[in-house]
Each structure stands twice: as C-alpha cells, then as structure tokens.
C-alpha positions in Angstrom: 42.6 -40.5 37.6 43.3 -40.5 41.3 47.0 -41.3 40.8 47.2 -38.5 38.2 45.7 -35.9 40.6 47.9 -37.0 43.4 51.0 -36.7 41.2 50.0 -33.3 40.0 49.2 -32.2 43.6 52.6 -33.3 44.9 54.2 -31.3 42.1 52.1 -28.2 42.8 53.3 -28.4 46.4 56.8 -28.5 45.5 56.4 -25.5 43.1 54.7 -23.6 45.9 57.5 -24.3 48.3 60.1 -23.2 45.6 58.2 -20.0 45.0 57.9 -19.2 48.6 61.8 -19.6 49.0 62.5 -17.4 45.8 60.0 -14.8 46.8 61.4 -14.5 50.2 64.9 -14.2 49.0 64.3 -11.8 46.1 62.1 -9.4 48.4 65.0 -9.2 50.8 67.5 -8.4 48.0 65.5 -5.3 47.0 67.4 -3.0 49.5 67.8 -2.3 53.2 64.5 -2.7 54.6 65.5 -1.3 58.0 66.7 2.0 56.4 63.4 2.3 54.6 61.4 1.8 57.7 63.5 4.2 59.8 63.2 6.8 57.1 65.6 9.1 55.4 68.1 10.9 57.7 67.8 8.3 60.4 70.7 7.7 62.6 72.7 4.5 62.5 71.6 3.5 66.0 68.0 4.0 65.0 68.4 1.8 62.0 70.2 -0.8 64.2 67.2 -0.7 66.5 64.7 -1.2 63.7 66.7 -4.1 62.4 66.7 -5.8 65.8 63.1 -5.1 66.5 61.8 -6.7 63.3 64.4 -9.6 63.4 66.2 -8.3 60.2 69.6 -8.9 61.9 69.0 -12.7 62.0 70.3 -15.1 59.3 68.0 -15.3 56.1 67.4 -19.0 56.6 66.1 -18.3 60.2 64.0 -15.5 59.0 62.4 -17.8 56.4 61.9 -20.5 58.9 60.0 -18.1 61.2 58.0 -16.7 58.4 57.0 -20.1 57.0 56.1 -21.4 60.5 54.0 -18.3 60.9 52.2 -19.1 57.7 51.4 -22.7 58.6 50.0 -21.3 61.9 47.9 -18.8 60.0 50.0 -15.9 61.1 50.7 -13.7 58.0 52.5 -10.9 60.1 51.8 -7.3 60.4 52.3 -4.8 57.7 55.2 -2.4 58.2 53.5 0.5 56.5 49.8 0.0 57.0 50.4 -1.2 60.6 47.7 -3.7 60.3 47.2 -7.5 60.0 48.4 -8.8 56.6 45.9 -11.5 56.3 43.0 -9.0 56.9 44.5 -6.5 54.5 44.9 -9.1 51.7 41.4 -10.5 52.4 40.1 -7.0 51.9 41.8 -6.4 48.6 41.4 -9.9 47.0 37.7 -9.7 46.0 38.4 -6.7 43.7 41.3 -8.6 41.9 39.1 -11.8 41.6 36.2 -9.7 40.1 38.6 -7.9 37.7 40.1 -11.3 36.7 36.7 -12.9 36.1 35.4 -10.0 34.1 38.5 -9.9 31.9 38.3 -13.5 31.2 34.6 -13.2 30.1 35.4 -10.2 28.0 38.2 -12.1 26.3 35.9 -15.1 25.5 33.1 -12.9 24.3 35.5 -11.3 21.8 37.5 -14.3 20.7 34.9 -17.0 20.4 32.8 -15.2 17.6 35.9 -13.9 15.9 37.7 -17.3 16.0 34.5 -19.1 14.6 34.1 -16.6 11.7 37.7 -16.8 10.8 37.5 -20.5 10.7 34.4 -20.4 8.5 35.9 -17.9 6.2 39.6 -18.6 6.0 41.8 -16.2 4.1 38.9 -13.8 3.8 38.6 -10.2 5.1 37.0 -11.6 8.3 40.0 -13.7 8.8 42.3 -10.8 8.3 40.4 -8.6 10.7 40.6 -11.4 13.3 44.4 -11.8 12.7 44.8 -8.0 13.1 42.9 -8.0 16.4 45.1 -10.8 17.6 48.4 -9.1 16.4 47.3 -5.9 18.0 46.5 -7.6 21.3 50.0 -9.1 21.5 51.9 -6.0 20.2 50.3 -3.5 22.5 51.6 -3.5 26.1 48.5 -3.6 28.3 49.6 -0.4 30.3 49.9 1.5 26.9 46.6 0.2 25.8 45.1 1.3 29.2 46.4 4.8 28.7 44.8 4.9 25.3 41.5 3.9 26.8 41.8 6.6 29.5 42.5 9.3 26.7 39.5 8.2 24.8 36.8 7.3 27.3 37.8 9.5 30.2 39.5 12.6 28.9 38.0 13.0 25.4 34.5 11.5 25.8 34.1 11.7 29.6 32.2 8.5 29.7 34.0 6.6 32.3 35.8 7.4 35.6 39.6 7.2 35.4 40.4 5.6 38.8 38.8 4.0 41.8 36.5 0.9 42.3 33.4 2.3 43.8 30.9 1.4 40.9 30.7 -1.0 38.0 31.9 1.8 35.7 35.2 1.7 37.4 35.8 -1.8 36.1 35.0 -1.2 32.3 38.3 0.0 31.2 40.5 -2.2 33.3 38.5 -5.2 32.2 38.9 -4.2 28.5 42.7 -3.4 29.0 43.4 -6.7 30.8 41.2 -9.0 28.9 42.2 -7.8 25.4 45.7 -8.9 26.1 44.8 -12.7 26.4 42.2 -12.6 23.7 44.6 -13.6 20.9 45.5 -16.8 22.7 41.8 -17.9 22.7 41.2 -16.7 19.3 44.1 -18.8 17.8 43.0 -22.0 19.6 39.2 -21.6 18.7 40.2 -20.8 15.0 42.5 -23.8 14.7 40.1 -26.1 16.5 37.2 -25.1 14.3 39.2 -25.5 11.1 40.3 -29.0 12.1 36.7 -30.1 13.3 35.0 -28.6 10.2 37.3 -30.8 8.0 36.5 -34.1 10.0 34.3 -36.9 8.6 31.3 -36.6 11.1 30.8 -32.9 10.0 30.6 -34.0 6.4 28.1 -36.6 7.5 26.1 -34.1 9.3 25.9 -31.9 6.3 25.1 -34.9 4.1 22.0 -35.7 6.3 20.7 -32.2 5.5 21.3 -30.5 8.9 21.2 -26.8 9.0 24.7 -25.2 8.6 24.1 -23.1 11.8 23.2 -26.4 13.7 26.4 -28.3 12.4 28.6 -25.3 13.3 27.1 -24.6 16.7 26.0 -28.1 18.0 28.8 -30.3 16.6 31.8 -28.1 15.4 31.9 -25.5 18.1 31.2 -27.9 21.0 34.3 -30.0 20.2 36.5 -27.0 19.3 35.8 -25.4 22.7 37.2 -28.5 24.6 40.8 -27.1 24.7 39.5 -23.6 25.5 38.2 -24.8 28.8 41.6 -25.8 30.2 43.2 -22.7 28.5 40.6 -20.4 30.3 41.7 -21.7 33.7 45.3 -21.1 33.0 44.5 -17.7 31.5 42.6 -16.7 34.6 45.7 -17.3 36.7 47.7 -15.1 34.4 45.0 -12.5 34.6 45.2 -12.4 38.4 49.0 -12.0 38.3 49.0 -9.5 35.5 46.4 -7.3 37.3 49.3 -5.5 39.2 50.0 -3.1 36.2 46.3 -2.6 35.3 45.3 -1.9 38.9 48.2 0.5 39.3 47.2 2.5 36.2 43.6 2.8 37.2 44.2 3.0 40.9 41.9 0.0 41.4 41.9 -0.9 45.0 42.8 -4.5 44.6 45.5 -6.9 45.4 47.6 -5.7 42.5 47.6 -2.2 43.6 48.4 -3.4 47.1 51.4 -5.1 45.7 52.6 -1.8 44.0 52.1 0.0 47.3 54.0 -2.6 49.4 56.9 -2.5 46.8 57.0 1.3 46.9 57.2 1.4 50.7 59.4 -1.8 51.0 56.5 -3.5 53.1 58.1 -6.9 53.3 55.3 -8.8 54.9 52.7 -7.6 52.5 55.0 -8.1 49.5 55.8 -11.7 50.4 52.2 -12.7 51.1 50.9 -11.0 47.8 53.6 -12.8 45.6 53.0 -16.0 47.3 49.3 -15.8 47.1 49.3 -14.9 43.4 51.9 -17.6 42.7 49.9 -20.2 44.5 46.6 -19.3 42.8 48.4 -19.6 39.5 49.8 -23.1 40.4 46.4 -24.2 41.6 44.7 -23.0 38.5 47.3 -24.8 36.5 46.7 -27.9 38.4 42.9 -27.6 37.8 43.7 -27.2 34.1 45.8 -30.4 34.1 43.0 -32.2 35.8 40.4 -30.9 33.3 42.6 -31.9 30.3 43.1 -35.5 31.8 39.4 -35.6 32.3 38.5 -34.6 28.7 41.3 -36.5 27.1 41.8 -40.0 28.6 45.1 -40.4 26.7 46.7 -38.0 29.0 45.9 -40.2 32.0 47.2 -43.2 30.3 50.5 -41.5 29.6 51.2 -40.8 33.2 
C-alpha cells in the first residue's frame, strides 16, 4: 500500500508541475497585460514603463522561474487589480467555494441514492424511467442555463430566494441545486448498476432464503456494497464541483474563488488568475489521488496490479 501511495503521489506532483507550466503560459497568451494595466489610451512609453515595472519584458521562462520560486517561498504575489496580497485574497474567497462544493455534493447524493436504489428495485418501470429522465435532463441542461431557470422561478416569480450574494444560507440554495444537479446523473448510474448487480448475487438470495426482511436485505447488504464505488466517485466529483463553481458563482455573484477567477480574467489580473487556476487544479489532482487511494484500500486487486 505504501508503494502504491508513493507512486500515485509522484504522479500527482508531475501533473501539478505540468499544470503550473500550462496555466502560466496560457494566461500570458490571453493578451498584452501591460496594456490592460496601463488602461485604454495609454501612451507607448507608459505601457513600456508598466511592462518593465512588473517584469513583463523578461523572457517567459525567466518569469515562470521567478513565479515558481516565489510560490515555493510562500510568496503568491500582489494583485494588479485589487492591489492586495494574492494569498490573503484567495484565502478569503476559498471558504465560500468549499462550502458550495460540499453542499452540492450532499445535494447530488441525496437525490441520486434514493432514485438509483428505486430504479434498481423496479427496472424498466415508471420509477426507472423517471430516474432516467432526471439523469438525461441533468446531462443535457448546461448548468448556467439551469441556474437562470432557477432564478426565474424562485427569485423573479415566487420571490422566495435572493438572486445574488453570499450573506445568508438562503444565498446558497439555488447555487447548490444548479451545481449539484449537474453531477447527479453520474452517481445515479453507478448506484443503479451496482444495486442491480448486487441484488442478483448469491448472498442476497441466501439472505432472502433466511427470511430476512426485504428492507433489511436492501439497506444492510445490497446498498452497503453498491455504495463502495460511490465513495471514490464522490471524491473525484468534489474536485469537479470546485472547478466548475466558476460559472455558477458568476451567475449568482457568489463571493467565492470562482467569482474571483471571473473578475481576474476580466481585468487581466495575472497573479490572481495563475494562483486560482493552479489551486483548483492542485485540489482536483489531490482529490483524484485520494480517490485512487480509497479505491486501492477498498479493492486489494488494484494494489496487486501496481
């Protein structure tokens, strides 16, 4: 198990390094940052002065080396637009994104587990078709469009929920639904397939033959085994939810890391853009690493194959 973890950790470090290089290069290909900082109508000498002041006139490899060395020393730079330390800015916004991701994951599980179980217990029935329809709708509707539908219904028509902000728990309701519903089909498919396979196994038939209640067989035996792959899937989906929060936070003006990424892109704030992209990527890589470790712990065959 230790060898497996070390191999996965080394791979995760390589992926993180590759992501840092790609994000640094792509961010600098979005346009002339010096012109954006100097403002429209700035003179050429002013733009040149900004470029020299921020070190944007140096070769890209030199800029990357200085940025990476700063990261290793804990120096994330200073925001061009917000004029504050990037580390403090990101630390202030990160809790909102983590809360939204966790709530969205819980919402997805609360919806998908009952529907997946009912669909497996009644295959090809109307319940199964309803669950399939929910899954198809979750995959077909873009999350930003679904978010706009929620705003029209609950904010404009019914006036139950606030449209934007993050001041109270009510501000998280619609973003949680919009973000969590998008990953619900993945959980539902895994649970339904796992339950159908488990219910057809020999030990389930033995449990029925012993006279155990149907509810006890389904919950204590079948569901427990069917949820094993869901654990690792949930970890990976949490990473996806954290990265996918950019669109949802922008739609609802939720003051988190995703909305900060949108603002930094709008104002070409390179230090913030680079750190946000790198942080979300590293979180996804670490969560994927955790999912691999959980899979290996739950299934010894994976450890033996490494």
